[in-house]
N, C-alpha and C positions, 0 to 999 in steps of 0.2 A: 538704867542712868544711877548712878552713889547717891542716896534721898540725899545725904552729909552736902552733894554740892549745889542738890533744888533749895534746899535752905539755908544756904551761904549767900546764895543770886536772890532769893527773896527778901533777903538781910540788903541785902545792894541797893536792893532798887526800891525799898522802903528811906533808907536811909538817899538818893536822890531824890526820891517824892517830898522828901519834908526838902531839899536844898532849889525846890523847883515849886517847891508850894502847892503841891496838889495831895488830897487826902486820896487818893486812888488812883490804879492806870490799870489796863485793859491792856489784853496783848490777845490777839485773838491768830487764825489758823491764815490767816489772807496774806497777799502779798500786793505789788502793786498793781495788777491786772485780774483781780478776781475770781483767779485759781480756785480750782478744787487743791489739786495735788503742785506743789511751789520748791522752788531748789530751795537746797540746801542753806544757803542763805537767808531763807526769807521764811524759815523753822522756826521764828520767835516763840512762839507759845509752848514746842518742847523745849525749847532753851530754857524757858521758867520753870515751867512744869516737872518734865523729864515724861510727861505724855506725847505718845506719837503718834497717837490719830488720825487720822487726813481731818476728824472734826471735830469744835471746839475753843470755846474762850476762857482763857483764865484771866482774876479779876485780882488784884493784892489791890487790900486797903491794908490800914495800922493796922498795930503788930494786934492790941485791943477788941478792932472790925472781924479778921481774919482776910482769909485767903480762898477763894473759894474755885473749880473751873468747869463750866458747863457742857457736856456733851450727850449726844441722843442714843437711842438705846443699840444700836447696833454695838458699842464699847460701854456701857455699861460694868459690867465685867472685866473688860481691859482697863479702862479707866481706873474702877474702883483699884486695883493690886496697883498699879503703877503712880494713885498719888497717896496708898496709905504710907505713915513716917516721914510724908514732907505738910507741911498748912496747912494744905490745898482740899477743901470738901468737895465732893463729889454731889456737882447740882443736875438730874434727871430729865432733860426738855421733855419737855410739853408728855411729863407726869404729875398727875392733879397734885396740889398744894409747892410743888416746886417754884418759888421765886424767882421771876426775870430777872433781868442783870440790874435793872436800873430799883426793882421793887431793894432787892437784897443793900444794892448802894447807899437805899432810902433809909433801911432800917439802922444804918448804922455811920450815914452822913449827918452833918444839918447843913440850910437853906445858908447856902454864901461860897459850900464850899466845892475846889475846883477838882474833876476827873481827869483825869488825858488820858489818849489812844493815839496813835503813829497816823496822820494822817494818809502817809505814802504808801499803806498795807489795810486803811479801813473802804469801803466801797463808801460811795458816796453816798446811795440806798441807805446803808448801813450807821453811816454816822450823823443822816439827820434823824434815821428815827431814833437812835440813841437819844441827841440829842433834845427831840420831842418830848422824848421821854422822863429825862434828867430834865429838862425845865418844868415841872410839873413840881414837880421837888425843889423849885429855885437851887437849883445845883450846874453847875458852869460845866464844858464840856471843850478842853483844850485839846489843839487836830496837833499843834506842830511843834512837838514837841515826841524823840523817840529814846525811847531808855536799850533798848538791847544798840542803834549808834553810837551806842556813852559807855554800853557797858561790857557786852557783850565780847571776848576776849578771845580771840583766834575765834573768827566769826570768818567762817569758810568764804571764800568770794567768787563774783558771782562766774555758771560757766561762761568758759569757750569756745561750746563744740563748735562747727562747722555745720554750715548750715547746707541743705540738699536736696534740690527739685523734685517734688511731687509727680513722674510719666503721664502725659495728657490721658497713653490710654487707662491711668485709670482714673484720674482726676474729669475728662470727659470733657469741661470746661478750659479757657485757654482766663490768664488772669485780667487780660483786657475787656473780653468781653464781661465777667466776675465784676471791675471794679463799674463801669459801664449801667449793668441791671441794679449794684446799689446805687450810684448815684440820681437814677430814677426814682429809687423809693423815698431816697435823701431830699430831692428834689421838690416830689410830690409835700412833704413835710414841711416848707416854707425854709429850708437848711439850702448851704451850698458848699460846705466844708463837715466830713464827716471826720473823730477822731475813735478810730478805733485797737480800741487796748487787751480786750482778751485774746489771749494767749493762741489759741484754735482757731478762734477766727481772722487773725492777721492769716495764719499757719496756711487756710483756709483758699482765702479773701486768694494771695497771689498764688498761688500751689509750691505752696515751702513747706519745710519739715523740716527741724530740729532732733537735739538730745539732751539739752539742757534738763529738764523737765522726766524724772523717776516715771518711767514707761511710758510715758505719754511724747513725741514726736513734734514738737512744739519750740521753740526758741522765743526768750526775752527778747521785744519791742513793741509796739506799737506806731502805728500806721494811720497814717493823714492822709484820704484821699475826698478829691475835689472833681469834677467835670476835665480843670484840666492837669495836674498835674497828681501823684502820688509821690508819697515822700514815706518812705518805711528808716526807721528810727530804732538801729541794734546795735552793735558791737560792731568794728569793722573786722575784729578779728573774727571773723562767723563767716566772712565773704567772700566764697571758692570766687577765681578763676572765672568759671563755667556758669557761677553762680552769677558775678555781675555783668557779664554778659547777656544772661539770662532777664535779666532784672533794668540791662540794657534796652532789651529787645522788647520786652516789654512795659517802656516807658519807664520805670517806676528807677527813683531817683530815689539815695540813700545816705543818714544824717547818723552823728550818734547818738547813741539810746542816748546819753545825757541832754541834748540840746531839743529837747521835746519841749521842757515849762518854756524857753524862751521864746522857739519858734511859735507858740501857741500863746506868746505877747506881741506880736508882730504880726500875728494873720489876722485879717479881717473878713470879716461875710457871719453870718450864725452860722457854730458848727454845733454839730449832731452829738451828742453823750450816747451813752450806755451808765441807766444806774452804780455799775460797777466798777467806772472809771471814776480813782479813788479819789477820796476827796483832797485832796493838795493838787492834782493836777485839775479838778473841776474847779476851784479856786480861779484857780488863773484863768480859765474859758469862762467864767463868769461875772473877771475883774471890769469893774465899771470903767477900765479905759480904752479895753478891749475890746466886749460888748456883752451883748446874753449869747446864750446857749438853750438847747434844745435838749433838756433829756427824755429818753422814751427807749427805747427796748432795741436793740442794733437790729436790723434787716436781716442783719447777717447770719442771727443767729435762727429764726426759720426759712433761708433761702436752705442752708447746709443741711438740717436735718431731714430736705424731701429729695435724697439719690437720685442721682441722672441712673443713664442704665448704664453707663461705664462705672459708676461708683456701684450699683449691683450686680454687676458681672464681676468687681472686685475683692467685692463679699462674700461671691460664692465663691470663687476662687480659694479665698481665706479660706471659707469656712472648709475648704475643699480638703488640704494642706492641712490647718488642723484635725480636722477628724483622724484621717491617716494616721497622725502623729498618736491621737488617743489611745485607735482601737488597737495598737502597736502596746502601744502603755497598762492599758486595761488587760490584753492577754500577759503582757511582762506580770505586773501586779497578781496577776490568779497565781502564778508557776513560781512570784521571789516571798511571798510573804511566809508561803507554810515551810518553806527552806530554813524561815527568819532571819535575824538582820538587817532588816529593812527597816525605817522611821518613819515620821512624818520629810523629816527636811534630808531623807535620801529618794525615795520617793518623785516628791516637787523637782530634785533634779535629776532623775532619770528622763520625767517628762518634758524638761526644755532640753534634757538633750536628743531628744527623738525631733522635739520639732528644728530644730539646729538644723536636721537631715534636707531642710529647706534651705533653698538661695535665696527666696522673699522673705524669709523668718528675719526681723531686727528686733527682737526683745518681745518681756511679756510686756502683756497690756497693764495689770497690777499685778503683785503679789501675789504668789498664786497662797492659799487654804486649807492646805490639808490637815485636816481638823478628827483626830482620831480616837472616836466616844466622846465622853463629858466635854472635848474640846471641841467639838463640835456644839454645843452650845454656843460658844462664845461666838456669835454674829463676825466675826471682822478680827478670826485669829489669825494668826503669824508664827509657828511657829519656832523658837530660840534654840541656840542652844542649853539651855538652860531650862527650855519646857517642851523639847526634843524627847518623843516619844516612840516605844517598838509597836511596831504595828501585825497585829497576828491573828492569827485566820478565823477571827471571833467581831461581831462585835459594826457595826456601822461605822464611817469610814465617810467624812463630808470630804469636798473637792471643789470648791469653787478657783476656776484659775482661765488666764485667758493671751492671746497673744498680739504679736503689732509685726502683722501683714504686711511690704511692699503695696501688697493689693486691700487690701483690707482689717480691718479688726474684728479677735474674737474675745468671747465671756460666756461660761458654762461655767454647769455645776450638775455635780451628777453626788448622790449618795449610795455609797458601793456596800452592800454586807459582804464582809471578809471573811465568811466561813459556818458554817455552822448554822442553826436556826431562827431563825428573828424571833425577837418576844412581842403577847402576844400586844404591852404597848406599841414597841416598835413597827411592828405589821401596819395599827393602826393610824399613828402619827404617818408615817410614809404615805402606804396608799390616802391621806387625808390632802397630805399635801398635792402628790398627782394627779389628785381631782383638780385642785383646785389649776394648776398650770395648764392637763390639758382642756378647765373650763372656757379658759383665759385663750388659750389660741384658736379655739373652736368657734371663738366670738365671734358674730357679726353686728353692724352699728353703725348706723347713719356717718358717713363723713363728716370728720369735724367734730367728733363729741370728743370732751375731755376726756381724759385717762381718770378721775378721779367716778367719770359712770361706768366705764370697763373696768376699775378695782373688787368691784364685791362680786366679779363673779371668780375671781378666785382665794376669795377666801369663804363664801359661802356656807361650804363643805364645813371645813374648820368651823367656823360659827353655829353649826349647828349641834359637834361638840365638845364646845367652849373651849376652840384653842382658837390662837388669833398669833402677829408677827406685828412686831413692831417697827422695819423697817419699808420704804417704798416699797413696790407690787416690780415695777419695770423701769425703765429708762433707757433713752437714749445713747446707739452704739455710733462713734464717728466712723470717717471712713479712711483708715491708718490716722488716728485724729486719736482724740480721748475715751476712753473709754466711760465715762460718763459725759451724756454728749444730751440738751436741751436743744428749746423748750417745753420742748411736752417729756410728761411723766405718767406713769399707772400709780395713783398710790391716795390714799385714806384721805388723805390734807390736800386742801381743794388747788386743784392744778387748773389754769383756763387754758392752756393749751393744746390748741386742736392736736386729731387724730386724723392723717391721712395717707393717700397715695406717697409710695415711697421711701415712708420713713422706719426707719428701725427701729425696734424698741425688744427691751427682753420682758421677760415671763418668768421670775423665780419667790413664787411663795411658797415660804416657808413654816418651819417649828423648831423651838427650841427649848428642851428643858434644863436649865440647871442640874450641874454637876451628872446629870445622863447623858443625851445623845443630842443630834441637833440634825435634823433632814432637811433641802432644799433643789429645787429641781429646780435648772431654770437653762432659755432657750435665748437665742436673738431670734427674734423676729420681724422679719417684711410686712408692713401692711401692705395691702395691694386692693384691686376692685373685686367687687362681690356682683353684685345688682342695680338695676336702673330702674324704678318703682314710681309709680303715680307721684310716693312721700319723700323720691328724692335718693339723689348716690347713696348705695349700701359699700361699709368695705370690708375685709377678713384678716386674718394674718396666715402668711407662711411659714413653717421655718427653716429658717434659714441651715442654724444648727445643724448637723449632722453627724450624731454618736446613737450607740446606744441607752437607752436608758435600763437601771438595773431589774428586774420583772422580779427576783429572787423574793424583794420585802415586800410585794403584795399579796393583799386580803381581795382576795378576789371576788367573796363574800358583798364584798362593798361595789364593783365596779361593776358600770353600767353597757350594755351593748355597745353603744356608742359608743362611749371611755373604749371599749375595748374595740371597737374598731379603728377609732383615733389610732391607739399604741399600731397596734397591725401593718394602718397603712403609713404612720411611721417609721415605723423599723423597717417597711419597703423600700422605702425611698432610702433611706438609711444606706441601705445594703446593694440598691440598684448605682449606686454612687457613689460609690468607697471602694465595692465590691473591684476592679479595675483599676483601682489605683495600688491595691497590696499584692505583689510579687512575691510574699511566700504566704504560702500551702496552707502554716499552723495559723499567719494572721488569718485567714480568709477563714478558713472553720471555725476558728474563736465567734466568727465576725457573723455566720450562718448560723448557727450555734445562739449567739447572741439576740439574735434580727426573727428567730423562729413563728411564725406567723401562733397564736390562741385563741383557745374556744374556749367560752367560757362551760 
């Protein structure tokens, strides 16, 4: 984005703030549904700052105070480049010495000042946390004013793509059964209704999918569920004749998306809300005339995280299709790069082309990261025409990619040696990451352990050598849903959600050396039973991802016999699963070579 445009927008926002007696305004990354990725209509932080990463919060105060943008370690390099020449200063979250938003505002504001945030796109939990933090400094939080609504010219409209039905063969449970199970949980907590506001939860609950959010098969909606009725609030243009008939069969009524607040005002009984419900809607549910609500974690999150047998089979089917496309692509890559003319963007396009050969393919699950050499050190790098570079037969290429298939969702990272010999540093770093990946994949642990307890396995080898990484080690993956799915995660900072059988989670340690290269190795794992003893039930992981790991950069002197055995077993499984699906003998020969057994 043109830096002059950003400066002009900040100037206009500051004038708007004066008109509304605000001393600062906060623009986050959210939408009304607590989404990680949002439709363009709600990409307000990108509009005001020019920074387009998936996470970040922009804060604008008076000119003498300044403007700042907070984001996490995935985006430090990208955000720094995007904000250069704008009024925004980069604030590195979770780095010692970085102030919180409230602390930064305190340094420039005075008691009695007012800070604005749009309650329609600010989660209740975030609004309350911010309100409490500012209150300590005598600063008031105002949630009723939306600067983007008034200032954003040519703002994209809300999407109106048609909704589609997720086949029962991959969903494994119909919507009536899901809503009944949901209400068992809701009623056990003393509520008679639940407002489902997160888009992936609505999609999962009703076995519907959409195209409203880039790479995420969800649709803009709310769903109000009671024992007697279920109401879907969405744009009626999304409802095809088939979907209307399906919803009627599932006893689901349809109302307009804009009617949710009025409906809630007229609804009696105690309503359960997720903390991620936006502050504006939550205030309606807590209106004195309507009654109180219960704010608690949505039961759907944990219900959805444990995949049933059909969902597991769907994920396995998706991995087979993705594995075939990846093998074809890896063989093509080895032949194409030495010929010249290939770039980060062209190899990305080729992989998408190969995935499109499958009828189940519905698009990417996130924008591919094809990062060559020093670009690999930018954790969430995405090539553009301005940054796109040729791929040469040398050095490391990091490719993080995933796809949406009707049957499931994939997410994989491989770091590839493009030719020649890896340097000593590249071998050491590559092998440390691989050791961490294997350690987590081999781990056995008590059922319902927290992902924070498991995180050490992926980091121990690199910590001994003084390396680390700032992002999480693993996240849940949806069943033809969002590629990032909770509540469970594997990461350093504490996550209470337990990990148990049926959950999918990624295993993706990495090391990034700014200006040189980056390494990450990632598979999707399925949590499976291991054994039961007098100390309880133990579980472990089974890799779902089917794709060879590049062994050329490995420093075998750093590997143990158990680690080599794991690699050989994994490659044997990859070959057994994919070989019957490859029709080109050249692809089969490439796979045989890539999965050859190694002996120390």
